[in-house]
N, C-alpha and C positions, 0 to 999 in steps of 0.2 A: 708427546708423540706416541703413537701406537706401536707396541712391539710386534714383531713377527710372531707367527704361530709357535707354540712351545715345541722345541725340537727334541725333547726328551732329555735323558741324562747328559750331564756335562761334567768336566773335570776341573775347569779353570775359568775364572772370571777376571776380566781386565777392564779397567776404566781409564779412559783417555780424556784429558780436559786442558784446554788453553784457558787459564784462570784469569787472564788479562792483567797487565802490569798496572792498570788503574783501578783494579777491584779492591775496595776497602774492607772486604768481609771474608778473610781467609777461613774463619771458623764456619761460616755458612757454606763455603765450598766443601769443607771436610764433612759436614753433616750430610750434604747431598750425595757426595761420591761414596760415602760409607753405606748409604742406603742400598747400594747394589751388592753389598757383601763381597767386594773384590779381593782377589789374591794379589793383584798388581794394580798400582795407581801411577799413571804417567801424567806429569804436569808440565806445562810450558808457560812462559812469561813470568817466571819466578823472579822476584826482586830481592835484593839483599835485605831490605827493611822488613819484608813479610815472610821470608824463608824461615826464620826462627819459629814463627807461629805455626807454619805447616809442620815443621819437625816436631814441635811439642804436641800438636793435636793428633798426629798420626803415630806417635811413639808407642802407644799401648797396643794398637792393632797391627801396625806395620813397622816393626822395629828396625828393619833392614832398609837402608836407602842410600842412594848415590845421586849427586848433582854435578852438572857441568854447565857453567855459564847460567843460562836462564831455563834449562830443562832439568827434570829430575824424575826419579823412579823410586817408589816406595813399595815394599814387598813383605808379605807374611813369611817368606822363606829367605835363607841366606843368599847373599850375592857374592860374586867373586870376579876377579879380573876386570874390574870396572875402569873405564877411562873415556877420554874424549874421542869423538869421531869428527874428522875434519870435513865438514860440509860447507865451509865458508866460501862464498863467491869471491873471485879474485879482487874485486874492487871494494869489498866490505872492509870495515874497520878491523884492526888487529884483535880487538876485544870481542869480536862477534863469535860467540860459541853457542851453538844450538843443537849439538849432537852428542849422544853418549852411547856406549855399548857396555853391556854387563852380562854376566852369566847367572841365571836364576837357578838355584839348586832346589827344585820343587820335589814333592813326593812322587811325581810322575816322571822324573828324570830331569836332566839339565836342559835349559832353554836359553839359547843366545837371544838377548833382547836388545833392540835398538830403540831409543827414543829420539825423535827428530822434530824440529820445527823449521819447515822450509820457508823461504821468504814469501811475502805476500805478492800477489799480482797487482801491479800499479797501473793506473790510467793516467797517461801523459798526453798533453796536447799534440806533441810532434809525433808520438809513436803509437798512440792508441793504447791497447793492452800491452804492457811491458812485462814480459815473462822471463827475461833473460836470467836474472838472478835466481828465480825459483827453479828454472830448468837446469841451470848449472849445478845448483845445490842437489837436485834430484839425481843428476848424473854421478856426483861424488858419493852420495849415499848408495846408489846402485852398485858402484864399483866396490865399496866396502862390503856390502852384503854378498856380492858375487864371489868374493874371495873366501867366504866361509866354507868349511868342509861340506860337501854335498849331503852327508848323512845327518848333519846337525839339525835339531829342531830350532826353529827361528821365529821370532816375532819382530815386527816393525810397528811401533805405536807412535802416533804423533799428529800434530797439526801439519798436514802436507799441503795445505792451501790449494786444493784442487780435488775434483771428484775422481772416482775410479776410472772414468772414461777420458780423463784429460790426457792428451798425448804427451805433454811435458813430463808426466810422472811415470811413463812407461819404463824407464830404467829401473824403477822400483817395483811397479805393479806387475812387471813381467816375471818377477822372481818369487812373489808371495801372493796370497789370495785372501779375500775377505768374504763377507756375507752381504748380498746386495739387496737388503730390505729397502723398500721404497719409502719407508716411514722414518728411518733413523737419520733425519736431517739435523745438523748441528749449528748452522750459521745462516743468517744472524739470529741471535738468541730469541728475540721477541717474536719473530715470524720466520722460522727456519725454512730456507729454500734449497739448501744443498748440504751434503755431508762432505766436509773438508777435513774432518777429524776421523782418524782411521785406526783400526786394529787389524793387522794383516799377518798372515801366518804361512809358514812352510813346515811340513811335518805334523801339522795339526789342522783340524777343520773348525772354522768359525761357524758355529751352528745357529747363533742368534745375535742380533745387534739391535740396540734400542737407545733412545736418548733419555736423559734424566732432567729434572726440573732446572729452572734458571738458578744461577748462583751469584748474579751480579756481574758476570762476564758478558762479553759480546758473543761468546760461544756457549753452547750447551754441552755438558759432558756426554760422552758416548760410552756405553757399556757393551761388552761383548762376552759371550760364552764360547768356550773352546772345548773340543774333544780331541785327545791325542790318538 
């Protein structure tokens, strides 16, 4: 995918990737995402069997990390106050955990960072597009973000299973902003048609967004540069 025009100096780079719970090649994922030289790496669909491989492969460059359920964040900088964020739809299983919050202590100041994986939109014979779970999860995430102090720098990174114009994601997208490059499509990986993986910010400007090569997942990684 073509990147947008070079926006000039930046202070922070973030990579977001749904690695796929069926992906047999975690080390390939790591090679690709490290090519963007990120400060933060957010991953979704982490499985217990492959999580140790990601921890080992990223330890040298991103020694600080936190995981909750199937989502995780790796950082060059220390993390604090890490914990789960409840974005589980009411009818989901008790073990459904796809949200975390942590505080990144970067050289540019503290950044409250959320990693989230919203439910997929399903197609059902009786209902057509079934967005109820996704929309409920977005509302829960939006409430958590809205409760943050207004002065705090904030990132939301994740597979949000919708584009920036999707009305079901407005509880989130009304609070943070991204960069609307036409070329940074992340899904499906072989012929990307939409960006459903996002890096969104408050108190910072996302100056550039682009996609990285395939990793064996059905999503492509999305990289973003930010300026505070």
